[in-house]
C-alpha positions as semicolon CSV with decimal commas, in nm:
position;residue;x (nm);y (nm);z (nm)
1;M;-4,722;-24,472;12,776
2;K;-4,395;-24,650;12,849
3;I;-4,117;-24,545;12,611
4;A;-3,758;-24,666;12,569
5;I;-3,470;-24,485;12,398
6;V;-3,200;-24,663;12,197
7;N;-2,915;-24,438;12,087
8;D;-2,537;-24,455;12,120
9;T;-2,492;-24,076;12,104
10;L;-2,537;-23,916;12,445
11;I;-2,647;-23,577;12,314
12;A;-2,908;-23,739;12,088
13;A;-3,041;-23,953;12,373
14;E;-3,059;-23,645;12,591
15;A;-3,246;-23,452;12,323
16;L;-3,501;-23,732;12,306
17;R;-3,530;-23,746;12,684
18;R;-3,593;-23,370;12,710
19;V;-3,868;-23,390;12,451
20;L;-4,039;-23,683;12,623
21;V;-4,036;-23,540;12,975
22;T;-4,246;-23,246;12,858
23;V;-4,546;-23,481;12,829
24;P;-4,657;-23,613;13,172
25;E;-4,820;-23,923;13,020
26;Y;-4,488;-24,044;12,880
27;E;-4,261;-24,256;13,104
28;I;-3,904;-24,336;12,999
29;V;-3,854;-24,694;13,121
30;W;-3,497;-24,746;13,002
31;I;-3,221;-24,617;12,773
32;A;-2,986;-24,842;12,575
33;G;-2,661;-24,746;12,403
34;D;-2,672;-25,005;12,123
35;G;-2,904;-25,255;11,960
36;A;-2,780;-25,558;12,154
37;E;-2,845;-25,386;12,486
38;A;-3,188;-25,286;12,360
39;V;-3,279;-25,645;12,270
40;E;-3,175;-25,760;12,618
41;K;-3,359;-25,483;12,802
42;C;-3,669;-25,521;12,590
43;A;-3,689;-25,892;12,676
44;R;-3,683;-25,804;13,048
45;N;-3,905;-25,495;13,033
46;T;-4,102;-25,455;12,711
47;P;-4,213;-25,092;12,662
48;D;-4,509;-24,967;12,461
49;L;-4,277;-24,783;12,221
50;I;-3,906;-24,783;12,138
51;L;-3,734;-24,482;11,981
52;M;-3,471;-24,671;11,782
53;D;-3,158;-24,521;11,630
54;L;-3,025;-24,685;11,315
55;I;-2,648;-24,640;11,315
56;M;-2,495;-24,788;11,633
57;P;-2,198;-25,005;11,736
58;V;-2,230;-25,373;11,837
59;M;-2,574;-25,406;11,674
60;D;-2,747;-25,153;11,451
61;G;-3,111;-25,053;11,465
62;V;-3,214;-25,273;11,174
63;E;-3,097;-25,595;11,338
64;A;-3,226;-25,483;11,678
65;T;-3,567;-25,419;11,524
66;R;-3,568;-25,764;11,365
67;L;-3,480;-25,941;11,689
68;I;-3,716;-25,739;11,908
69;M;-4,012;-25,793;11,677
70;K;-3,933;-26,165;11,679
71;Q;-3,870;-26,210;12,054
72;S;-4,062;-25,935;12,241
73;P;-4,258;-25,732;11,988
74;C;-4,361;-25,373;12,054
75;A;-4,406;-25,050;11,859
76;I;-4,078;-24,919;11,716
77;L;-4,026;-24,568;11,582
78;L;-3,698;-24,513;11,398
79;V;-3,523;-24,194;11,507
80;T;-3,214;-24,119;11,303
81;S;-2,990;-23,827;11,215
82;S;-3,116;-23,832;10,856
83;V;-3,416;-24,030;10,736
84;T;-3,338;-23,956;10,371
85;G;-2,968;-24,024;10,416
86;N;-3,041;-24,365;10,570
87;A;-3,336;-24,454;10,347
88;G;-3,209;-24,804;10,275
89;R;-3,181;-24,895;10,642
90;V;-3,514;-24,724;10,716
91;F;-3,700;-24,938;10,463
92;E;-3,519;-25,250;10,578
93;A;-3,616;-25,187;10,941
94;M;-3,974;-25,113;10,837
95;G;-3,973;-25,448;10,662
96;Y;-3,908;-25,605;11,002
97;G;-4,193;-25,415;11,167
98;A;-4,082;-25,059;11,249
99;L;-4,383;-24,828;11,216
100;D;-4,232;-24,500;11,101
101;A;-3,913;-24,292;11,085
102;I;-3,825;-23,936;11,187
103;N;-3,514;-23,720;11,219
104;T;-3,353;-23,689;11,562
105;P;-3,437;-23,364;11,746
106;I;-3,146;-23,122;11,793
107;L;-3,056;-22,957;12,122
108;G;-3,032;-22,577;12,116
109;L;-2,749;-22,373;12,262
110;M;-2,935;-22,335;12,592
111;G;-2,996;-22,708;12,621
112;N;-3,356;-22,701;12,505
113;S;-3,490;-22,901;12,212
114;Q;-3,447;-22,642;11,937
115;S;-3,546;-22,837;11,628
116;G;-3,758;-23,143;11,563
117;G;-3,923;-23,177;11,903
118;L;-4,273;-23,095;11,785
119;E;-4,244;-23,329;11,488
120;L;-4,133;-23,612;11,716
121;L;-4,423;-23,560;11,957
122;K;-4,673;-23,548;11,673
123;T;-4,540;-23,878;11,540
124;I;-4,545;-24,039;11,885
125;S;-4,902;-23,920;11,930
126;K;-4,994;-24,084;11,600
127;V;-4,826;-24,410;11,705
128;A;-5,002;-24,394;12,043
129;R;-5,340;-24,380;11,872
130;L;-5,239;-24,665;11,644
131;I;-5,146;-24,898;11,932
132;G;-5,435;-24,792;12,155
133;K;-5,226;-24,601;12,408
134;S;-5,391;-24,262;12,350
135;N;-5,679;-24,159;12,576
136;S;-5,981;-23,972;12,442
137;T;-5,841;-23,634;12,546
138;S;-5,500;-23,694;12,393
139;I;-5,515;-23,454;12,100
140;F;-5,239;-23,249;11,939
141;H;-5,255;-22,990;12,217
142;S;-5,144;-23,245;12,476
143;A;-4,847;-23,335;12,258
144;T;-4,724;-22,984;12,198
145;P;-4,620;-22,846;12,537
146;K;-4,533;-22,482;12,582
147;S;-4,166;-22,561;12,635
148;L;-4,140;-22,676;12,272
149;T;-4,328;-22,379;12,124
150;P;-4,104;-22,073;12,080
151;P;-4,226;-21,722;12,163
152;L;-4,428;-21,553;11,891
153;L;-4,461;-21,186;11,797
154;A;-4,790;-21,139;11,609
155;I;-4,848;-20,801;11,442
156;G;-5,149;-20,649;11,269
157;S;-5,139;-20,324;11,070
158;S;-5,314;-20,129;10,795
159;T;-5,302;-19,765;10,681
160;G;-4,957;-19,629;10,763
161;G;-4,847;-19,980;10,853
162;P;-4,544;-20,027;10,628
163;Q;-4,346;-19,743;10,787
164;A;-4,460;-19,846;11,137
165;L;-4,350;-20,203;11,064
166;A;-4,013;-20,080;10,940
167;T;-3,964;-19,882;11,261
168;L;-4,060;-20,177;11,479
169;L;-3,864;-20,446;11,292
170;S;-3,551;-20,231;11,260
171;A;-3,528;-20,217;11,640
172;L;-3,546;-20,593;11,689
173;P;-3,213;-20,778;11,737
174;A;-3,076;-21,015;11,476
175;N;-3,069;-21,294;11,737
176;L;-3,434;-21,251;11,836
177;S;-3,544;-21,578;11,997
178;A;-3,899;-21,553;11,865
179;A;-4,092;-21,606;11,544
180;V;-4,265;-21,304;11,389
181;A;-4,585;-21,303;11,183
182;I;-4,743;-20,995;11,024
183;V;-5,087;-20,935;10,877
184;Q;-5,081;-20,605;10,687
185;H;-5,379;-20,491;10,482
186;V;-5,214;-20,491;10,142
187;D;-5,315;-20,633;9,806
188;A;-5,154;-20,965;9,722
189;E;-4,978;-20,802;9,425
190;F;-4,775;-20,581;9,658
191;A;-4,704;-20,827;9,940
192;P;-4,376;-20,967;9,795
193;G;-4,247;-20,614;9,739
194;L;-4,337;-20,519;10,096
195;A;-4,149;-20,822;10,229
196;E;-3,844;-20,731;10,022
197;W;-3,857;-20,367;10,133
198;L;-3,891;-20,459;10,500
199;S;-3,602;-20,704;10,474
200;Q;-3,381;-20,404;10,395
201;K;-3,492;-20,235;10,717
202;T;-3,412;-20,515;10,961
203;N;-3,148;-20,774;11,044
204;L;-3,416;-21,043;11,047
205;S;-3,517;-21,256;10,749
206;V;-3,845;-21,131;10,599
207;S;-4,053;-21,328;10,348
208;V;-4,411;-21,391;10,248
209;A;-4,597;-21,659;10,444
210;V;-4,607;-21,995;10,266
211;P;-4,888;-22,247;10,330
212;D;-4,806;-22,555;10,540
213;R;-4,484;-22,401;10,671
214;P;-4,425;-22,354;11,046
215;L;-4,329;-22,023;11,200
216;E;-3,957;-22,014;11,275
217;V;-3,744;-21,837;11,533
218;G;-3,567;-21,530;11,396
219;K;-3,778;-21,517;11,080
220;V;-4,054;-21,275;10,982
221;V;-4,343;-21,379;10,757
222;I;-4,609;-21,155;10,603
223;A;-4,957;-21,254;10,485
224;A;-4,930;-21,263;10,109
225;T;-5,273;-21,322;9,955
226;N;-5,617;-21,165;9,962
227;D;-5,736;-21,463;10,166
228;H;-5,694;-21,476;10,542
229;L;-5,373;-21,611;10,693
230;V;-5,441;-21,842;10,989
231;L;-5,253;-22,084;11,210
232;Q;-5,350;-22,452;11,196
233;S;-5,361;-22,702;11,483
234;N;-5,026;-22,847;11,373
235;L;-4,873;-22,498;11,403
236;T;-4,830;-22,449;11,030
237;L;-4,988;-22,168;10,829
238;K;-5,265;-22,174;10,574
239;Y;-5,477;-21,932;10,375
240;T;-5,856;-21,947;10,392
241;K;-6,134;-21,759;10,213
242;E;-6,357;-21,774;10,521
243;P;-6,508;-21,551;10,642
244;L;-6,606;-21,444;10,292
245;D;-6,801;-21,136;10,398
246;Y;-6,525;-20,984;10,612
247;P;-6,430;-20,645;10,463
248;Y;-6,062;-20,663;10,563
249;R;-5,852;-20,909;10,364
250;P;-5,630;-21,048;10,495
251;S;-5,791;-21,018;10,839
252;V;-5,590;-20,946;11,151
253;D;-5,877;-21,078;11,364
254;S;-5,875;-21,412;11,181
255;F;-5,503;-21,454;11,240
256;F;-5,509;-21,341;11,604
257;N;-5,802;-21,573;11,681
258;S;-5,626;-21,874;11,528
259;V;-5,309;-21,796;11,722
260;A;-5,508;-21,772;12,046
261;E;-5,654;-22,115;11,975
262;Y;-5,343;-22,306;11,876
263;W;-5,019;-22,135;11,984
264;L;-4,918;-22,279;12,322
265;G;-4,604;-22,077;12,390
266;K;-4,587;-21,725;12,522
267;G;-4,630;-21,434;12,289
268;V;-4,673;-21,066;12,227
269;A;-4,944;-20,929;11,997
270;V;-4,923;-20,579;11,853
271;L;-5,191;-20,378;11,675
272;L;-5,053;-20,087;11,475
273;T;-5,193;-19,789;11,286
274;G;-5,487;-19,852;11,054
275;M;-5,836;-19,758;10,947
276;G;-6,132;-19,950;11,088
277;K;-6,150;-20,199;11,375
278;D;-5,983;-20,513;11,240
279;G;-5,764;-20,684;11,499
280;A;-5,919;-20,525;11,808
281;K;-6,138;-20,822;11,899
282;G;-5,859;-21,066;11,819
283;L;-5,621;-20,870;12,041
284;K;-5,877;-20,895;12,321
285;V;-5,894;-21,271;12,275
286;L;-5,515;-21,296;12,296
287;R;-5,508;-21,083;12,610
288;S;-5,766;-21,313;12,767
289;A;-5,542;-21,608;12,671
290;G;-5,254;-21,458;12,869
291;W;-5,064;-21,281;12,593
292;H;-4,894;-20,947;12,639
293;T;-5,083;-20,712;12,407
294;I;-4,978;-20,371;12,276
295;A;-5,163;-20,106;12,074
296;Q;-4,994;-19,812;11,903
297;D;-5,079;-19,474;12,054
298;R;-5,275;-19,197;11,886
299;A;-4,983;-18,956;11,845
300;S;-4,765;-19,192;11,641
301;S;-5,047;-19,351;11,438
302;V;-5,114;-19,233;11,084
303;V;-5,477;-19,340;11,132
304;Y;-5,591;-19,405;11,489
305;G;-5,863;-19,654;11,402
306;M;-5,755;-20,012;11,475
307;P;-5,547;-19,932;11,786
308;K;-5,823;-19,700;11,910
309;A;-6,078;-19,982;11,881
310;A;-5,841;-20,206;12,079
311;A;-5,802;-19,942;12,349
312;E;-6,179;-19,903;12,376
313;L;-6,217;-20,281;12,421
314;D;-5,943;-20,285;12,687
315;A;-5,764;-20,531;12,461
316;A;-5,418;-20,379;12,507
317;V;-5,205;-20,422;12,817
318;Q;-4,994;-20,130;12,694
319;I;-5,055;-19,836;12,461
320;L;-4,720;-19,717;12,329
321;S;-4,559;-19,498;12,067
322;I;-4,419;-19,683;11,768
323;E;-4,062;-19,620;11,892
324;A;-4,140;-19,780;12,229
325;I;-4,305;-20,094;12,096
326;A;-3,996;-20,293;11,996
327;P;-3,823;-20,255;12,338
328;A;-4,147;-20,365;12,506
329;C;-4,171;-20,668;12,276
330;I;-3,813;-20,770;12,348
331;K;-3,875;-20,744;12,722
332;Y;-4,170;-20,984;12,713
333;L;-4,034;-21,223;12,453
334;V;-3,710;-21,315;12,631
């Protein structure tokens, strides 16, 4: 799909460019610094889609949208610093034919697209289907490249887990460049208290997992209901009752399996102390998917059930004491 960028701010245009180049099927045909230049370039080389800023010198995005849709119509997606802050202009431009609006992605400190990249690609994918520029294999996976998915630390634990989690989380740095998700076998009534207690043991933000929220870098979430926490295809979380007959609720296996299916970035999965076998098969699936997997050793486990089951399945790349797990995670997450 041929895509053009219209933005007068160099850093914003660069953020858009870096998001687009992660998808091989997207070709940037030209970049314009204002609406008038965009109208001229579009007349000479009409793209399939224009990413149109709203606030620009010479000619703003509203007028540029009006003229382009009149002279050389194509799909236009409004990309602005604040959709809500520019609502009036957004609706005006949509009145002239713009299809949708989204906030501009933000470049991170290392030059990567830190915020908004996934949302932009999802919206472009939706527009592509709308205008018939999406092939049959172009699903969400093809629009969420690994470079835009941060590292993930996924942890499962049960009996003896709270103290093991405190030991692990306390050794993680405050500037950890990864998201953290925990499934601990605990009744929903006690989950908020566990999150609050763990937040006192670490420099990271700890909270209960909220449905339809994405996992975020530097933040820890904990499964908070008696249903299973799972990752969805759009990389947000949800709770599900299925499987109903599974004895462990929430299930580590259910979460690990969903992560293996949908998370495209690199990750580390850890299975800590606990009774039973929950999480062992899921850890094996993650190892097969290329994740670095760790099981707690017998000596430091309160109950050597879950990590033992993982060891017997050859699901763990490493078997480590609880004190050694955080350094190993940091090594593979950076």
